[in-house]
N, C-alpha and C positions, 0 to 999 in steps of 0.2 A: 608274052607271059600268058600262061593258062592257069586258071583257078577253077577248082572243082569243089563242089559241096556235095558230100554224101550224107544223106539224112534219113533217119528212120522216121517214118510218118509222112503223111501228105498234107500239103497246105489245103485249106478249105476256102471256098469262095466266100462264105459267110464271114463277116468281120473285115473284109477288105484285104485279107492276107495275100491272095493271088494278085490283086491289083498293085499292092505295095511291092511284091516281088518283081512284077513286070516293070514298074517304075525304076527300081534300082538296077535291074538287068540292063535297061536302056542306057542308064548312066555309066555303068561299068564297061559295057562292051566296046566303046571307043578306046579304052585303055588296055583291055585284056579279054581274051576268050574266057567265057564262063560256062561251065556245065553244072547242072544241078541234077543229081541222081536221087530219086525218092525210093525208099525201100518200104515194103509193107512191114508193119510191126509184127515181130515174131511172138512166139508163145513164152519166151524166156529171154533173160539177158544174154545167155550163152548163144541162143539162136540169132539175136540181133547182132551180137559181136561177130559171129561167123559170117553173116551177110555183109557187114561193113568191111571186114577184112578182104572178102572176095572182090569187092568193088574198088579197092584202093589201087590206083595206077602204079605200075612198077616205077621205081625211081623218084616218086613224088616226095616232096617235103610234107609230112603229115602233121596236121595240127588238130588235136582232139579238144573239143569244147567240153569242159568238165567244171562242175561246181567248185572243186578244190584246185583248179588250175591257177596258173600265174595270171595276175592282172596286169595288163598293159594299157597305157593311155594311147590315144589315137596316133601320136607321133611315133611311139615305140612300135605300134602295130604296123605303121607305114614303113618303118625301118626293117621290120621282119620281112615284109613283102619285097622291099628293095633288094635285100640280100639274096633272096631266092630268085628274083628277076635277073639280077646281075650274074648269078650262077647258072642261069638258064634252066632252072628247075621249076617244074609244075608244083603248085601249092594245092593240097587237098585238105579241106576242113571237114571235120566229122562231127555230126550232131546226132546224139542218141535219142532214143524214145523215152517214154515215161519213166522207165526204170534204169536208164543209163546204159552203159556198156563197159566191158572189161578192156584190158589192154589191147590196142590195135597196132602196136609197134610205132606209135607216134614219136616224132622228134621233140615235140613240145605240147604241153597241155595248157590251154588258156581258159580263163573264166570270163564270161561276158559281163557278169554283174555279181554282186554279193548275194543276190536273190536267186531262187530257183525260178526259171522261166519255162513256160511250155515251149515245145519244139517249134511251133509256128512263129511265136513272138521272137524266140532266139534266132531263128533264121532271118527274119526281117532286120533285126538289130545287126546281125552279122553282115548282111548285104549292105546296110548303110555304112558300116565301118570299113568294109572293103572299098566301097566307093570313096569314102573320105580319105582312106590311105592312098589310093591310087591318085586322087586329086592332089593330095599333098605332094606326092612324088613328081607330079607333072607341073607343079608350080601353080595349080589352080587356086581359086579364091573361095572355094567351098568352106574350108576350115579357117576359122577366125581365131586369132590369138587373144 
């Protein structure tokens, strides 16, 4: 399975965001190939959206992270990953910049939390949930009931 994250904005060293990203990348990679594509924030929502659309892999199952998206618990997110893995489809998750993004042709929109999170924190939370989901699918003990 291959998972891609296409994100507007770059992680900063300050605050430990890069370190957390590397931590979860190391945990995810035994289960799945992982690509993270960082895009420079544009001058408008339309520009950010156009950049995002250009970077979406053809044929991928696209998940847009949006404040108004559907909320899934960890098991349901793992099930979403399982279905795409079993269908041999790449999963691409899209994180917008400070002002969000328009429609990118996603198959599903998810909300990470009922709060608005900055893009760096959202990315780390997403990486943790990807790892949790893949661990669940492999029968790992990371997720506790």
